[in-house]
C-alpha positions as CSV (number, residue, x, y, z in Angstrom):
1,M,0.0,0.0,0.0
2,S,1.4,3.4,-1.0
3,I,0.8,6.2,1.5
4,T,0.1,9.9,1.1
5,D,2.8,12.6,1.5
6,R,1.3,13.6,4.9
7,D,1.3,10.0,6.1
8,W,4.8,9.5,4.8
9,R,6.1,12.6,6.7
10,L,4.4,11.3,9.9
11,F,5.9,7.9,9.4
12,L,9.4,9.3,9.0
13,G,9.1,11.2,12.3
14,L,7.6,8.3,14.1
15,R,10.2,5.9,12.7
16,E,12.9,8.0,14.4
17,T,11.0,7.9,17.7
18,A,10.7,4.1,17.4
19,R,14.4,3.9,16.5
20,E,15.3,5.8,19.6
21,R,13.1,3.5,21.7
22,F,14.7,0.4,20.1
23,A,18.2,1.8,21.0
24,E,17.1,2.5,24.6
25,D,15.8,-1.0,24.9
26,T,19.0,-2.5,23.5
27,L,21.1,-0.5,25.9
28,S,18.9,-1.6,28.8
29,Q,19.4,-5.2,27.8
30,V,23.2,-4.7,27.5
31,L,23.3,-3.1,31.0
32,A,21.3,-6.0,32.5
33,I,23.7,-8.5,31.0
34,C,26.8,-6.6,32.2
35,L,25.4,-6.4,35.7
36,D,24.4,-10.0,36.0
37,E,26.7,-11.3,38.7
38,N,25.2,-14.8,38.3
39,R,27.1,-15.2,35.1
40,S,30.9,-15.4,34.6
41,T,32.7,-12.7,32.7
42,V,33.0,-15.0,29.7
43,E,29.3,-15.9,29.9
44,R,28.4,-12.2,29.9
45,E,30.7,-11.5,27.0
46,Q,29.0,-14.4,25.0
47,A,25.6,-13.1,26.0
48,L,26.5,-9.6,24.7
49,A,27.8,-11.0,21.4
50,E,24.5,-13.0,20.9
51,L,22.4,-10.0,21.9
52,T,24.4,-7.8,19.4
53,R,23.8,-10.3,16.6
54,Q,20.1,-10.6,17.4
55,R,19.5,-6.8,17.7
56,E,21.4,-6.1,14.5
57,Q,19.1,-8.5,12.6
58,E,16.0,-6.9,14.3
59,Q,17.3,-3.4,13.5
60,A,17.9,-4.3,9.9
61,A,14.4,-5.8,9.5
62,L,12.6,-2.9,11.3
63,F,14.6,0.1,10.1
64,G,16.5,-1.0,7.0
65,D,13.7,-0.8,4.5
66,H,13.0,2.8,3.8
67,R,10.2,2.8,1.2
68,R,6.7,4.1,1.0
69,R,5.2,0.9,-0.1
70,T,6.4,-0.9,3.1
71,A,5.7,1.9,5.5
72,T,2.4,0.5,6.8
73,L,3.9,-2.9,7.3
74,C,6.8,-1.4,9.2
75,L,4.3,0.6,11.4
76,H,2.3,-2.5,12.1
77,F,5.4,-4.3,13.4
78,L,6.7,-1.3,15.3
79,R,3.3,-1.0,17.0
80,H,3.2,-4.8,17.7
81,L,6.7,-4.6,19.4
82,G,5.6,-1.6,21.5
83,L,8.0,0.8,19.7
84,V,5.1,2.9,18.5
85,R,2.2,3.8,20.8
86,D,-1.5,3.8,19.8
87,H,-1.9,7.5,20.5
88,E,1.0,8.3,18.2
89,L,-1.0,6.9,15.2
90,K,-3.9,9.3,15.5
91,G,-2.5,11.7,12.9
92,F,-2.4,9.1,10.2
93,S,-5.2,8.7,7.7
94,L,-8.0,6.2,8.4
95,A,-6.7,3.9,5.6
96,V,-3.2,3.7,7.2
97,R,-4.6,3.2,10.7
98,R,-6.9,0.4,9.5
99,T,-4.0,-1.3,7.7
100,I,-1.7,-1.0,10.8
101,S,-4.4,-2.4,13.1
102,A,-5.2,-5.4,10.9
103,D,-3.7,-8.7,11.9
104,I,-1.1,-9.7,9.4
């Protein structure tokens, strides 16, 4: 689904907000691993390496595709993951909001 210029501009701004939230969540997870005294230093290093691989894949999937025709799908996933709040979608057109709310 292609979106209007207005929806596209809203998407770009909200995408940056979601990216910031994603980064905050990643850093929170990193901190939790670093402070986990139940793991050895090597185990924490391995956990950090695994988290880094996982988050890089998620980041690429969520923020790597920067096209209008995939914007609604991206918004759907960002909303599902809690990176976009329902109240932040109010400015979008009804067509976009319906698409985002649909179960995919």
